[in-house]
Structures are given as C-alpha cells and as structure tokens.
PQR file of N, CA, C, O and H, with PARSE charges and radii, in Angstrom:
ATOM      1  N   MET A   1     138.172 141.606  66.465 -0.4000 1.5000
ATOM      2  CA  MET A   1     138.689 140.639  67.412 -0.0000 2.0000
ATOM      3  C   MET A   1     138.006 139.294  67.159  0.5500 1.7000
ATOM      4  O   MET A   1     136.794 139.230  66.957 -0.5500 1.4000
ATOM      5  N   ALA A   2     138.773 138.257  67.171 -0.4000 1.5000
ATOM      6  CA  ALA A   2     138.243 136.911  66.937 -0.0000 2.0000
ATOM      7  C   ALA A   2     137.400 136.464  68.123  0.5500 1.7000
ATOM      8  O   ALA A   2     137.581 136.931  69.248 -0.5500 1.4000
ATOM      9  H   ALA A   2     139.758 138.308  67.335  0.4000 1.0000
ATOM     10  N   SER A   3     136.489 135.563  67.850 -0.4000 1.5000
ATOM     11  CA  SER A   3     135.643 135.051  68.929 -0.0000 2.0000
ATOM     12  C   SER A   3     136.478 134.169  69.853  0.5500 1.7000
ATOM     13  O   SER A   3     137.378 133.465  69.395 -0.5500 1.4000
ATOM     14  H   SER A   3     136.343 135.184  66.936  0.4000 1.0000
ATOM     15  N   PRO A   4     136.181 134.205  71.155 -0.5600 1.5000
ATOM     16  CA  PRO A   4     136.972 133.413  72.103  0.2800 2.0000
ATOM     17  C   PRO A   4     136.691 131.925  71.946  0.5500 1.7000
ATOM     18  O   PRO A   4     135.564 131.516  71.668 -0.5500 1.4000
ATOM     19  N   ASN A   5     137.724 131.135  72.127 -0.4000 1.5000
ATOM     20  CA  ASN A   5     137.581 129.684  72.078 -0.0000 2.0000
ATOM     21  C   ASN A   5     137.431 129.167  73.493  0.5500 1.7000
ATOM     22  O   ASN A   5     138.420 128.983  74.203 -0.5500 1.4000
ATOM     23  H   ASN A   5     138.639 131.467  72.353  0.4000 1.0000
ATOM     24  N   ILE A   6     136.190 128.932  73.905 -0.4000 1.5000
ATOM     25  CA  ILE A   6     135.908 128.439  75.240 -0.0000 2.0000
ATOM     26  C   ILE A   6     135.361 127.024  75.109  0.5500 1.7000
ATOM     27  O   ILE A   6     134.409 126.775  74.369 -0.5500 1.4000
ATOM     28  H   ILE A   6     135.387 129.081  73.328  0.4000 1.0000
ATOM     29  N   ASP A   7     135.974 126.111  75.836 -0.4000 1.5000
ATOM     30  CA  ASP A   7     135.514 124.721  75.832 -0.0000 2.0000
ATOM     31  C   ASP A   7     134.456 124.562  76.912  0.5500 1.7000
ATOM     32  O   ASP A   7     134.762 124.629  78.103 -0.5500 1.4000
ATOM     33  H   ASP A   7     136.746 126.314  76.437  0.4000 1.0000
ATOM     34  N   TYR A   8     133.215 124.353  76.500 -0.4000 1.5000
ATOM     35  CA  TYR A   8     132.119 124.260  77.457 -0.0000 2.0000
ATOM     36  C   TYR A   8     131.960 122.862  78.039  0.5500 1.7000
ATOM     37  O   TYR A   8     131.042 122.631  78.825 -0.5500 1.4000
ATOM     38  H   TYR A   8     132.966 124.299  75.533  0.4000 1.0000
ATOM     39  N   THR A   9     132.814 121.940  77.681 -0.4000 1.5000
ATOM     40  CA  THR A   9     132.709 120.582  78.217 -0.0000 2.0000
ATOM     41  C   THR A   9     133.598 120.360  79.435  0.5500 1.7000
ATOM     42  O   THR A   9     133.492 119.320  80.085 -0.5500 1.4000
ATOM     43  H   THR A   9     133.561 122.127  77.042  0.4000 1.0000
ATOM     44  N   THR A  10     134.466 121.306  79.758 -0.4000 1.5000
ATOM     45  CA  THR A  10     135.268 121.170  80.977 -0.0000 2.0000
ATOM     46  C   THR A  10     134.379 121.468  82.163  0.5500 1.7000
ATOM     47  O   THR A  10     133.715 122.504  82.204 -0.5500 1.4000
ATOM     48  H   THR A  10     134.552 122.151  79.230  0.4000 1.0000
ATOM     49  N   ARG A  11     134.363 120.569  83.126 -0.4000 1.5000
ATOM     50  CA  ARG A  11     133.390 120.689  84.190 -0.0000 2.0000
ATOM     51  C   ARG A  11     134.001 120.588  85.578  0.5500 1.7000
ATOM     52  O   ARG A  11     133.269 120.595  86.567 -0.5500 1.4000
ATOM     53  H   ARG A  11     134.902 119.727  83.093  0.4000 1.0000
ATOM     54  N   ASP A  12     135.295 120.496  85.676 -0.4000 1.5000
ATOM     55  CA  ASP A  12     135.899 120.438  87.007 -0.0000 2.0000
ATOM     56  C   ASP A  12     136.558 121.783  87.335  0.5500 1.7000
ATOM     57  O   ASP A  12     136.832 122.586  86.442 -0.5500 1.4000
ATOM     58  H   ASP A  12     135.890 120.491  84.872  0.4000 1.0000
ATOM     59  N   PHE A  13     136.805 122.010  88.607 -0.4000 1.5000
ATOM     60  CA  PHE A  13     137.270 123.299  89.107 -0.0000 2.0000
ATOM     61  C   PHE A  13     138.584 123.732  88.453  0.5500 1.7000
ATOM     62  O   PHE A  13     138.705 124.863  87.983 -0.5500 1.4000
ATOM     63  H   PHE A  13     136.583 121.358  89.332  0.4000 1.0000
ATOM     64  N   ALA A  14     139.550 122.839  88.427 -0.4000 1.5000
ATOM     65  CA  ALA A  14     140.889 123.219  87.946 -0.0000 2.0000
ATOM     66  C   ALA A  14     140.892 123.604  86.471  0.5500 1.7000
ATOM     67  O   ALA A  14     141.519 124.593  86.091 -0.5500 1.4000
ATOM     68  H   ALA A  14     139.451 121.920  88.809  0.4000 1.0000
ATOM     69  N   SER A  15     140.203 122.837  85.644 -0.4000 1.5000
ATOM     70  CA  SER A  15     140.216 123.154  84.211 -0.0000 2.0000
ATOM     71  C   SER A  15     139.393 124.398  83.894  0.5500 1.7000
ATOM     72  O   SER A  15     139.751 125.158  82.994 -0.5500 1.4000
ATOM     73  H   SER A  15     139.694 122.033  85.953  0.4000 1.0000
ATOM     74  N   VAL A  16     138.293 124.619  84.620 -0.4000 1.5000
ATOM     75  CA  VAL A  16     137.513 125.843  84.428 -0.0000 2.0000
ATOM     76  C   VAL A  16     138.337 127.054  84.841  0.5500 1.7000
ATOM     77  O   VAL A  16     138.335 128.074  84.152 -0.5500 1.4000
ATOM     78  H   VAL A  16     138.002 124.002  85.351  0.4000 1.0000
ATOM     79  N   ARG A  17     139.045 126.944  85.967 -0.4000 1.5000
ATOM     80  CA  ARG A  17     139.873 128.058  86.428 -0.0000 2.0000
ATOM     81  C   ARG A  17     140.980 128.364  85.428  0.5500 1.7000
ATOM     82  O   ARG A  17     141.278 129.529  85.165 -0.5500 1.4000
ATOM     83  H   ARG A  17     139.047 126.115  86.527  0.4000 1.0000
ATOM     84  N   GLN A  18     141.589 127.325  84.873 -0.4000 1.5000
ATOM     85  CA  GLN A  18     142.655 127.534  83.893 -0.0000 2.0000
ATOM     86  C   GLN A  18     142.123 128.202  82.629  0.5500 1.7000
ATOM     87  O   GLN A  18     142.780 129.077  82.065 -0.5500 1.4000
ATOM     88  H   GLN A  18     141.348 126.379  85.087  0.4000 1.0000
ATOM     89  N   GLN A  19     140.945 127.796  82.186 -0.4000 1.5000
ATOM     90  CA  GLN A  19     140.369 128.423  80.996 -0.0000 2.0000
ATOM     91  C   GLN A  19     139.997 129.880  81.255  0.5500 1.7000
ATOM     92  O   GLN A  19     140.209 130.731  80.391 -0.5500 1.4000
ATOM     93  H   GLN A  19     140.411 127.085  82.645  0.4000 1.0000
ATOM     94  N   LEU A  20     139.449 130.179  82.428 -0.4000 1.5000
ATOM     95  CA  LEU A  20     139.128 131.561  82.759 -0.0000 2.0000
ATOM     96  C   LEU A  20     140.389 132.417  82.841  0.5500 1.7000
ATOM     97  O   LEU A  20     140.389 133.571  82.411 -0.5500 1.4000
ATOM     98  H   LEU A  20     139.277 129.488  83.130  0.4000 1.0000
ATOM     99  N   GLN A  21     141.455 131.857  83.389 -0.4000 1.5000
ATOM    100  CA  GLN A  21     142.713 132.593  83.466 -0.0000 2.0000
ATOM    101  C   GLN A  21     143.278 132.836  82.075  0.5500 1.7000
ATOM    102  O   GLN A  21     143.739 133.939  81.782 -0.5500 1.4000
ATOM    103  H   GLN A  21     141.455 130.920  83.738  0.4000 1.0000
ATOM    104  N   ASN A  22     143.250 131.832  81.221 -0.4000 1.5000
ATOM    105  CA  ASN A  22     143.731 132.012  79.850 -0.0000 2.0000
ATOM    106  C   ASN A  22     142.922 133.081  79.111  0.5500 1.7000
ATOM    107  O   ASN A  22     143.475 133.880  78.356 -0.5500 1.4000
ATOM    108  H   ASN A  22     142.875 130.936  81.459  0.4000 1.0000
ATOM    109  N   TYR A  23     141.608 133.081  79.339 -0.4000 1.5000
ATOM    110  CA  TYR A  23     140.736 134.075  78.713 -0.0000 2.0000
ATOM    111  C   TYR A  23     141.088 135.477  79.201  0.5500 1.7000
ATOM    112  O   TYR A  23     141.183 136.407  78.399 -0.5500 1.4000
ATOM    113  H   TYR A  23     141.159 132.431  79.952  0.4000 1.0000
ATOM    114  N   ALA A  24     141.281 135.635  80.498 -0.4000 1.5000
ATOM    115  CA  ALA A  24     141.618 136.945  81.057 -0.0000 2.0000
ATOM    116  C   ALA A  24     142.982 137.426  80.576  0.5500 1.7000
ATOM    117  O   ALA A  24     143.159 138.611  80.297 -0.5500 1.4000
ATOM    118  H   ALA A  24     141.204 134.880  81.149  0.4000 1.0000
ATOM    119  N   VAL A  25     143.937 136.525  80.479 -0.4000 1.5000
ATOM    120  CA  VAL A  25     145.274 136.898  80.018 -0.0000 2.0000
ATOM    121  C   VAL A  25     145.238 137.348  78.557  0.5500 1.7000
ATOM    122  O   VAL A  25     145.900 138.318  78.190 -0.5500 1.4000
ATOM    123  H   VAL A  25     143.794 135.562  80.705  0.4000 1.0000
ATOM    124  N   SER A  26     144.470 136.650  77.728 -0.4000 1.5000
ATOM    125  CA  SER A  26     144.479 136.985  76.307 -0.0000 2.0000
ATOM    126  C   SER A  26     143.598 138.175  75.962  0.5500 1.7000
ATOM    127  O   SER A  26     143.918 138.907  75.026 -0.5500 1.4000
ATOM    128  H   SER A  26     143.932 135.862  78.025  0.4000 1.0000
ATOM    129  N   TYR A  27     142.493 138.400  76.684 -0.4000 1.5000
ATOM    130  CA  TYR A  27     141.576 139.465  76.313 -0.0000 2.0000
ATOM    131  C   TYR A  27     141.628 140.685  77.232  0.5500 1.7000
ATOM    132  O   TYR A  27     141.163 141.756  76.839 -0.5500 1.4000
ATOM    133  H   TYR A  27     142.232 137.805  77.444  0.4000 1.0000
ATOM    134  N   TYR A  28     142.168 140.561  78.421 -0.4000 1.5000
ATOM    135  CA  TYR A  28     142.266 141.686  79.356 -0.0000 2.0000
ATOM    136  C   TYR A  28     143.656 141.749  79.991  0.5500 1.7000
ATOM    137  O   TYR A  28     143.766 141.693  81.216 -0.5500 1.4000
ATOM    138  H   TYR A  28     142.545 139.691  78.740  0.4000 1.0000
ATOM    139  N   PRO A  29     144.708 141.863  79.199 -0.5600 1.5000
ATOM    140  CA  PRO A  29     146.064 141.835  79.775  0.2800 2.0000
ATOM    141  C   PRO A  29     146.386 143.081  80.610  0.5500 1.7000
ATOM    142  O   PRO A  29     147.208 143.006  81.524 -0.5500 1.4000
ATOM    143  N   GLU A  30     145.762 144.210  80.317 -0.4000 1.5000
ATOM    144  CA  GLU A  30     146.057 145.420  81.085 -0.0000 2.0000
ATOM    145  C   GLU A  30     145.263 145.490  82.384  0.5500 1.7000
ATOM    146  O   GLU A  30     145.647 146.216  83.301 -0.5500 1.4000
ATOM    147  H   GLU A  30     145.094 144.270  79.575  0.4000 1.0000
ATOM    148  N   THR A  31     144.153 144.740  82.478 -0.4000 1.5000
ATOM    149  CA  THR A  31     143.320 144.785  83.674 -0.0000 2.0000
ATOM    150  C   THR A  31     143.740 143.735  84.693  0.5500 1.7000
ATOM    151  O   THR A  31     143.914 144.041  85.873 -0.5500 1.4000
ATOM    152  H   THR A  31     143.841 144.151  81.733  0.4000 1.0000
ATOM    153  N   PHE A  32     143.901 142.504  84.238 -0.4000 1.5000
ATOM    154  CA  PHE A  32     144.283 141.403  85.123 -0.0000 2.0000
ATOM    155  C   PHE A  32     145.749 141.072  84.886  0.5500 1.7000
ATOM    156  O   PHE A  32     146.120 140.582  83.820 -0.5500 1.4000
ATOM    157  H   PHE A  32     143.760 142.256  83.280  0.4000 1.0000
ATOM    158  N   GLN A  33     146.577 141.345  85.889 -0.4000 1.5000
ATOM    159  CA  GLN A  33     148.012 141.128  85.709 -0.0000 2.0000
ATOM    160  C   GLN A  33     148.623 140.230  86.773  0.5500 1.7000
ATOM    161  O   GLN A  33     149.623 139.563  86.510 -0.5500 1.4000
ATOM    162  H   GLN A  33     146.275 141.744  86.755  0.4000 1.0000
ATOM    163  N   ASP A  34     148.051 140.197  87.954 -0.4000 1.5000
ATOM    164  CA  ASP A  34     148.633 139.445  89.063 -0.0000 2.0000
ATOM    165  C   ASP A  34     147.764 138.222  89.353  0.5500 1.7000
ATOM    166  O   ASP A  34     146.604 138.365  89.739 -0.5500 1.4000
ATOM    167  H   ASP A  34     147.238 140.739  88.168  0.4000 1.0000
ATOM    168  N   TYR A  35     148.312 137.031  89.171 -0.4000 1.5000
ATOM    169  CA  TYR A  35     147.560 135.796  89.402 -0.0000 2.0000
ATOM    170  C   TYR A  35     148.141 134.972  90.548  0.5500 1.7000
ATOM    171  O   TYR A  35     147.964 133.754  90.590 -0.5500 1.4000
ATOM    172  H   TYR A  35     149.254 136.915  88.857  0.4000 1.0000
ATOM    173  N   SER A  36     148.826 135.623  91.468 -0.4000 1.5000
ATOM    174  CA  SER A  36     149.348 134.895  92.627 -0.0000 2.0000
ATOM    175  C   SER A  36     148.190 134.507  93.546  0.5500 1.7000
ATOM    176  O   SER A  36     147.085 135.030  93.405 -0.5500 1.4000
ATOM    177  H   SER A  36     148.969 136.612  91.434  0.4000 1.0000
ATOM    178  N   ASN A  37     148.436 133.608  94.470 -0.4000 1.5000
ATOM    179  CA  ASN A  37     147.373 133.076  95.329 -0.0000 2.0000
ATOM    180  C   ASN A  37     146.745 134.122  96.243  0.5500 1.7000
ATOM    181  O   ASN A  37     145.618 133.922  96.696 -0.5500 1.4000
ATOM    182  H   ASN A  37     149.334 133.183  94.585  0.4000 1.0000
ATOM    183  N   ASN A  38     147.417 135.213  96.528 -0.4000 1.5000
ATOM    184  CA  ASN A  38     146.870 136.212  97.441 -0.0000 2.0000
ATOM    185  C   ASN A  38     146.425 137.481  96.727  0.5500 1.7000
ATOM    186  O   ASN A  38     146.398 138.548  97.339 -0.5500 1.4000
ATOM    187  H   ASN A  38     148.332 135.375  96.160  0.4000 1.0000
ATOM    188  N   SER A  39     146.079 137.390  95.456 -0.4000 1.5000
ATOM    189  CA  SER A  39     145.623 138.558  94.710 -0.0000 2.0000
ATOM    190  C   SER A  39     144.107 138.527  94.542  0.5500 1.7000
ATOM    191  O   SER A  39     143.478 137.477  94.668 -0.5500 1.4000
ATOM    192  H   SER A  39     146.101 136.523  94.959  0.4000 1.0000
ATOM    193  N   ILE A  40     143.543 139.670  94.262 -0.4000 1.5000
ATOM    194  CA  ILE A  40     142.103 139.768  94.055 -0.0000 2.0000
ATOM    195  C   ILE A  40     141.694 139.062  92.760  0.5500 1.7000
ATOM    196  O   ILE A  40     140.585 138.535  92.666 -0.5500 1.4000
ATOM    197  H   ILE A  40     144.054 140.524  94.160  0.4000 1.0000
ATOM    198  N   GLU A  41     142.575 139.049  91.769 -0.4000 1.5000
ATOM    199  CA  GLU A  41     142.276 138.347  90.524 -0.0000 2.0000
ATOM    200  C   GLU A  41     142.116 136.854  90.772  0.5500 1.7000
ATOM    201  O   GLU A  41     141.221 136.219  90.214 -0.5500 1.4000
ATOM    202  H   GLU A  41     143.476 139.478  91.845  0.4000 1.0000
ATOM    203  N   SER A  42     142.980 136.300  91.606 -0.4000 1.5000
ATOM    204  CA  SER A  42     142.898 134.881  91.943 -0.0000 2.0000
ATOM    205  C   SER A  42     141.615 134.572  92.711  0.5500 1.7000
ATOM    206  O   SER A  42     140.989 133.533  92.496 -0.5500 1.4000
ATOM    207  H   SER A  42     143.707 136.816  92.059  0.4000 1.0000
ATOM    208  N   LEU A  43     141.231 135.474  93.602 -0.4000 1.5000
ATOM    209  CA  LEU A  43     139.986 135.294  94.344 -0.0000 2.0000
ATOM    210  C   LEU A  43     138.792 135.275  93.403  0.5500 1.7000
ATOM    211  O   LEU A  43     137.914 134.421  93.530 -0.5500 1.4000
ATOM    212  H   LEU A  43     141.740 136.318  93.776  0.4000 1.0000
ATOM    213  N   LEU A  44     138.752 136.207  92.462 -0.4000 1.5000
ATOM    214  CA  LEU A  44     137.645 136.247  91.514 -0.0000 2.0000
ATOM    215  C   LEU A  44     137.603 134.993  90.642  0.5500 1.7000
ATOM    216  O   LEU A  44     136.529 134.449  90.385 -0.5500 1.4000
ATOM    217  H   LEU A  44     139.464 136.900  92.359  0.4000 1.0000
ATOM    218  N   LEU A  45     138.763 134.540  90.191 -0.4000 1.5000
ATOM    219  CA  LEU A  45     138.807 133.308  89.397 -0.0000 2.0000
ATOM    220  C   LEU A  45     138.320 132.111  90.202  0.5500 1.7000
ATOM    221  O   LEU A  45     137.588 131.270  89.681 -0.5500 1.4000
ATOM    222  H   LEU A  45     139.635 134.983  90.399  0.4000 1.0000
ATOM    223  N   ASP A  46     138.722 132.029  91.472 -0.4000 1.5000
ATOM    224  CA  ASP A  46     138.284 130.925  92.324 -0.0000 2.0000
ATOM    225  C   ASP A  46     136.783 130.964  92.570  0.5500 1.7000
ATOM    226  O   ASP A  46     136.131 129.920  92.567 -0.5500 1.4000
ATOM    227  H   ASP A  46     139.317 132.712  91.895  0.4000 1.0000
ATOM    228  N   LEU A  47     136.227 132.153  92.782 -0.4000 1.5000
ATOM    229  CA  LEU A  47     134.788 132.270  92.995 -0.0000 2.0000
ATOM    230  C   LEU A  47     133.997 131.863  91.754  0.5500 1.7000
ATOM    231  O   LEU A  47     133.004 131.143  91.856 -0.5500 1.4000
ATOM    232  H   LEU A  47     136.757 133.001  92.784  0.4000 1.0000
ATOM    233  N   MET A  48     134.432 132.319  90.596 -0.4000 1.5000
ATOM    234  CA  MET A  48     133.732 131.954  89.360 -0.0000 2.0000
ATOM    235  C   MET A  48     133.880 130.468  89.069  0.5500 1.7000
ATOM    236  O   MET A  48     132.916 129.819  88.664 -0.5500 1.4000
ATOM    237  H   MET A  48     135.238 132.904  90.513  0.4000 1.0000
ATOM    238  N   SER A  49     135.067 129.926  89.269 -0.4000 1.5000
ATOM    239  CA  SER A  49     135.296 128.504  89.009 -0.0000 2.0000
ATOM    240  C   SER A  49     134.488 127.635  89.957  0.5500 1.7000
ATOM    241  O   SER A  49     133.933 126.615  89.546 -0.5500 1.4000
ATOM    242  H   SER A  49     135.851 130.453  89.598  0.4000 1.0000
ATOM    243  N   GLY A  50     134.418 128.029  91.220 -0.4000 1.5000
ATOM    244  CA  GLY A  50     133.626 127.274  92.181 -0.0000 2.0000
ATOM    245  C   GLY A  50     132.148 127.299  91.839  0.5500 1.7000
ATOM    246  O   GLY A  50     131.458 126.288  91.972 -0.5500 1.4000
ATOM    247  H   GLY A  50     134.868 128.857  91.553  0.4000 1.0000
ATOM    248  N   SER A  51     131.661 128.448  91.401 -0.4000 1.5000
ATOM    249  CA  SER A  51     130.250 128.553  91.012 -0.0000 2.0000
ATOM    250  C   SER A  51     129.946 127.684  89.806  0.5500 1.7000
ATOM    251  O   SER A  51     128.922 127.001  89.773 -0.5500 1.4000
ATOM    252  H   SER A  51     132.221 129.270  91.293  0.4000 1.0000
ATOM    253  N   ILE A  52     130.818 127.705  88.824 -0.4000 1.5000
ATOM    254  CA  ILE A  52     130.620 126.884  87.624 -0.0000 2.0000
ATOM    255  C   ILE A  52     130.689 125.408  87.968  0.5500 1.7000
ATOM    256  O   ILE A  52     129.900 124.616  87.452 -0.5500 1.4000
ATOM    257  H   ILE A  52     131.649 128.261  88.851  0.4000 1.0000
ATOM    258  N   ASP A  53     131.625 125.025  88.835 -0.4000 1.5000
ATOM    259  CA  ASP A  53     131.749 123.635  89.258 -0.0000 2.0000
ATOM    260  C   ASP A  53     130.489 123.174  89.990  0.5500 1.7000
ATOM    261  O   ASP A  53     130.004 122.069  89.749 -0.5500 1.4000
ATOM    262  H   ASP A  53     132.266 125.669  89.254  0.4000 1.0000
ATOM    263  N   LEU A  54     129.964 124.002  90.869 -0.4000 1.5000
ATOM    264  CA  LEU A  54     128.747 123.663  91.600 -0.0000 2.0000
ATOM    265  C   LEU A  54     127.535 123.573  90.672  0.5500 1.7000
ATOM    266  O   LEU A  54     126.712 122.669  90.819 -0.5500 1.4000
ATOM    267  H   LEU A  54     130.358 124.900  91.064  0.4000 1.0000
ATOM    268  N   LEU A  55     127.422 124.486  89.733 -0.4000 1.5000
ATOM    269  CA  LEU A  55     126.322 124.428  88.772 -0.0000 2.0000
ATOM    270  C   LEU A  55     126.404 123.177  87.905  0.5500 1.7000
ATOM    271  O   LEU A  55     125.379 122.567  87.601 -0.5500 1.4000
ATOM    272  H   LEU A  55     128.091 125.220  89.614  0.4000 1.0000
ATOM    273  N   SER A  56     127.606 122.792  87.506 -0.4000 1.5000
ATOM    274  CA  SER A  56     127.774 121.579  86.704 -0.0000 2.0000
ATOM    275  C   SER A  56     127.379 120.341  87.496  0.5500 1.7000
ATOM    276  O   SER A  56     126.729 119.439  86.967 -0.5500 1.4000
ATOM    277  H   SER A  56     128.439 123.287  87.753  0.4000 1.0000
ATOM    278  N   TYR A  57     127.772 120.299  88.764 -0.4000 1.5000
ATOM    279  CA  TYR A  57     127.406 119.172  89.614 -0.0000 2.0000
ATOM    280  C   TYR A  57     125.892 119.069  89.762  0.5500 1.7000
ATOM    281  O   TYR A  57     125.323 117.987  89.622 -0.5500 1.4000
ATOM    282  H   TYR A  57     128.300 121.031  89.194  0.4000 1.0000
ATOM    283  N   ASN A  58     125.243 120.196  90.045 -0.4000 1.5000
ATOM    284  CA  ASN A  58     123.798 120.182  90.227 -0.0000 2.0000
ATOM    285  C   ASN A  58     123.059 119.848  88.939  0.5500 1.7000
ATOM    286  O   ASN A  58     122.036 119.165  88.974 -0.5500 1.4000
ATOM    287  H   ASN A  58     125.706 121.075  90.159  0.4000 1.0000
ATOM    288  N   THR A  59     123.557 120.313  87.817 -0.4000 1.5000
ATOM    289  CA  THR A  59     122.946 119.976  86.534 -0.0000 2.0000
ATOM    290  C   THR A  59     123.046 118.480  86.270  0.5500 1.7000
ATOM    291  O   THR A  59     122.067 117.858  85.857 -0.5500 1.4000
ATOM    292  H   THR A  59     124.389 120.868  87.788  0.4000 1.0000
ATOM    293  N   ASP A  60     124.219 117.896  86.503 -0.4000 1.5000
ATOM    294  CA  ASP A  60     124.392 116.457  86.320 -0.0000 2.0000
ATOM    295  C   ASP A  60     123.512 115.661  87.269  0.5500 1.7000
ATOM    296  O   ASP A  60     122.905 114.668  86.866 -0.5500 1.4000
ATOM    297  H   ASP A  60     125.014 118.401  86.839  0.4000 1.0000
ATOM    298  N   ASN A  61     123.437 116.083  88.517 -0.4000 1.5000
ATOM    299  CA  ASN A  61     122.631 115.382  89.500 -0.0000 2.0000
ATOM    300  C   ASN A  61     121.149 115.440  89.139  0.5500 1.7000
ATOM    301  O   ASN A  61     120.454 114.428  89.226 -0.5500 1.4000
ATOM    302  H   ASN A  61     123.930 116.889  88.844  0.4000 1.0000
ATOM    303  N   ASN A  62     120.662 116.604  88.739 -0.4000 1.5000
ATOM    304  CA  ASN A  62     119.261 116.732  88.362 -0.0000 2.0000
ATOM    305  C   ASN A  62     118.939 115.930  87.109  0.5500 1.7000
ATOM    306  O   ASN A  62     117.863 115.340  87.013 -0.5500 1.4000
ATOM    307  H   ASN A  62     121.227 117.426  88.668  0.4000 1.0000
ATOM    308  N   PHE A  63     119.852 115.901  86.155 -0.4000 1.5000
ATOM    309  CA  PHE A  63     119.623 115.100  84.960 -0.0000 2.0000
ATOM    310  C   PHE A  63     119.590 113.615  85.299  0.5500 1.7000
ATOM    311  O   PHE A  63     118.755 112.878  84.774 -0.5500 1.4000
ATOM    312  H   PHE A  63     120.727 116.380  86.233  0.4000 1.0000
ATOM    313  N   ASN A  64     120.487 113.171  86.168 -0.4000 1.5000
ATOM    314  CA  ASN A  64     120.503 111.757  86.556 -0.0000 2.0000
ATOM    315  C   ASN A  64     119.212 111.353  87.247  0.5500 1.7000
ATOM    316  O   ASN A  64     118.776 110.210  87.108 -0.5500 1.4000
ATOM    317  H   ASN A  64     121.165 113.769  86.594  0.4000 1.0000
ATOM    318  N   GLU A  65     118.601 112.247  87.975 -0.4000 1.5000
ATOM    319  CA  GLU A  65     117.338 111.924  88.640 -0.0000 2.0000
ATOM    320  C   GLU A  65     116.182 111.798  87.657  0.5500 1.7000
ATOM    321  O   GLU A  65     115.160 111.200  87.993 -0.5500 1.4000
ATOM    322  H   GLU A  65     118.955 113.175  88.088  0.4000 1.0000
ATOM    323  N   THR A  66     116.315 112.341  86.462 -0.4000 1.5000
ATOM    324  CA  THR A  66     115.259 112.182  85.462 -0.0000 2.0000
ATOM    325  C   THR A  66     115.369 110.856  84.722  0.5500 1.7000
ATOM    326  O   THR A  66     114.416 110.437  84.066 -0.5500 1.4000
ATOM    327  H   THR A  66     117.145 112.826  86.189  0.4000 1.0000
ATOM    328  N   GLN A  67     116.508 110.195  84.817 -0.4000 1.5000
ATOM    329  CA  GLN A  67     116.715 108.904  84.164 -0.0000 2.0000
ATOM    330  C   GLN A  67     116.459 107.793  85.167  0.5500 1.7000
ATOM    331  O   GLN A  67     117.065 107.778  86.239 -0.5500 1.4000
ATOM    332  H   GLN A  67     117.282 110.536  85.350  0.4000 1.0000
ATOM    333  N   LEU A  68     115.585 106.878  84.841 -0.4000 1.5000
ATOM    334  CA  LEU A  68     115.175 105.842  85.771 -0.0000 2.0000
ATOM    335  C   LEU A  68     116.342 104.947  86.195  0.5500 1.7000
ATOM    336  O   LEU A  68     116.407 104.522  87.348 -0.5500 1.4000
ATOM    337  H   LEU A  68     115.094 106.890  83.971  0.4000 1.0000
ATOM    338  N   THR A  69     117.249 104.663  85.286 -0.4000 1.5000
ATOM    339  CA  THR A  69     118.364 103.767  85.614 -0.0000 2.0000
ATOM    340  C   THR A  69     119.386 104.419  86.543  0.5500 1.7000
ATOM    341  O   THR A  69     120.098 103.715  87.259 -0.5500 1.4000
ATOM    342  H   THR A  69     117.197 105.008  84.349  0.4000 1.0000
ATOM    343  N   TYR A  70     119.473 105.746  86.546 -0.4000 1.5000
ATOM    344  CA  TYR A  70     120.465 106.435  87.369 -0.0000 2.0000
ATOM    345  C   TYR A  70     119.873 107.112  88.600  0.5500 1.7000
ATOM    346  O   TYR A  70     120.620 107.629  89.430 -0.5500 1.4000
ATOM    347  H   TYR A  70     118.894 106.318  85.964  0.4000 1.0000
ATOM    348  N   ALA A  71     118.574 107.120  88.736 -0.4000 1.5000
ATOM    349  CA  ALA A  71     117.930 107.830  89.844 -0.0000 2.0000
ATOM    350  C   ALA A  71     118.277 107.181  91.174  0.5500 1.7000
ATOM    351  O   ALA A  71     118.345 105.957  91.284 -0.5500 1.4000
ATOM    352  H   ALA A  71     117.967 106.700  88.062  0.4000 1.0000
ATOM    353  N   GLN A  72     118.496 108.025  92.190 -0.4000 1.5000
ATOM    354  CA  GLN A  72     118.832 107.539  93.515 -0.0000 2.0000
ATOM    355  C   GLN A  72     117.771 107.908  94.545  0.5500 1.7000
ATOM    356  O   GLN A  72     117.708 107.292  95.609 -0.5500 1.4000
ATOM    357  H   GLN A  72     118.441 109.019  92.100  0.4000 1.0000
ATOM    358  N   GLN A  73     116.955 108.883  94.252 -0.4000 1.5000
ATOM    359  CA  GLN A  73     115.914 109.288  95.175 -0.0000 2.0000
ATOM    360  C   GLN A  73     114.663 108.462  94.913  0.5500 1.7000
ATOM    361  O   GLN A  73     114.278 108.248  93.764 -0.5500 1.4000
ATOM    362  H   GLN A  73     117.007 109.383  93.388  0.4000 1.0000
ATOM    363  N   SER A  74     114.036 108.003  95.981 -0.4000 1.5000
ATOM    364  CA  SER A  74     112.808 107.243  95.804 -0.0000 2.0000
ATOM    365  C   SER A  74     111.609 108.193  95.924  0.5500 1.7000
ATOM    366  O   SER A  74     111.632 109.186  96.652 -0.5500 1.4000
ATOM    367  H   SER A  74     114.349 108.176  96.915  0.4000 1.0000
ATOM    368  N   VAL A  75     110.585 107.841  95.187 -0.4000 1.5000
ATOM    369  CA  VAL A  75     109.365 108.654  95.193 -0.0000 2.0000
ATOM    370  C   VAL A  75     108.358 107.970  96.091  0.5500 1.7000
ATOM    371  O   VAL A  75     108.095 106.777  95.936 -0.5500 1.4000
ATOM    372  H   VAL A  75     110.566 107.035  94.596  0.4000 1.0000
ATOM    373  N   ARG A  76     107.794 108.707  97.022 -0.4000 1.5000
ATOM    374  CA  ARG A  76     106.809 108.157  97.937 -0.0000 2.0000
ATOM    375  C   ARG A  76     105.475 108.861  97.711  0.5500 1.7000
ATOM    376  O   ARG A  76     105.401 110.090  97.691 -0.5500 1.4000
ATOM    377  H   ARG A  76     108.008 109.676  97.148  0.4000 1.0000
ATOM    378  N   TYR A  77     104.448 108.079  97.546 -0.4000 1.5000
ATOM    379  CA  TYR A  77     103.114 108.636  97.348 -0.0000 2.0000
ATOM    380  C   TYR A  77     102.262 108.388  98.542  0.5500 1.7000
ATOM    381  O   TYR A  77     101.098 108.786  98.563 -0.5500 1.4000
ATOM    382  H   TYR A  77     104.508 107.081  97.562  0.4000 1.0000
TER
END
C-alpha cells in the first residue's frame, strides 16, 4: 500500500476535516461509510478536526509569544 498523502500545512477546521474524510474513504472504505451530519463517523471527524485546529492555534500563539515583534503578553518582574 502506498504511503498516504497528508498535507500537514492545512490548519483550519474545514480543510483538516476534509483531509481526514478523504483519508478514511480511501483507506477504510468498509469501516467508515456514512458521513451524514448525524452519524458517529461525522462526530469522530469533527472531534479530531477540532482538536487539531485547537492545537494549531495554540502552537501558533505560543510561537508568536517567543518572537519579540509579535508578542502580546507583557512580562512583569
């Protein structure tokens, strides 16, 4: 089986969810079949996409705080 083509630069909820759905459709067609809004597969995709979106936001925010030009929090001694 060929290695999956996952784009790790997509960082918003909708594109991450679409990539996860494409991955599930191509590699697990017999397991995940129903992608309607009220299915358990859709719930799992939404939970994973939300987690990835939140992690991406926090990673960007923490990185920005390490850069002096982008930092928003003030340091008090």
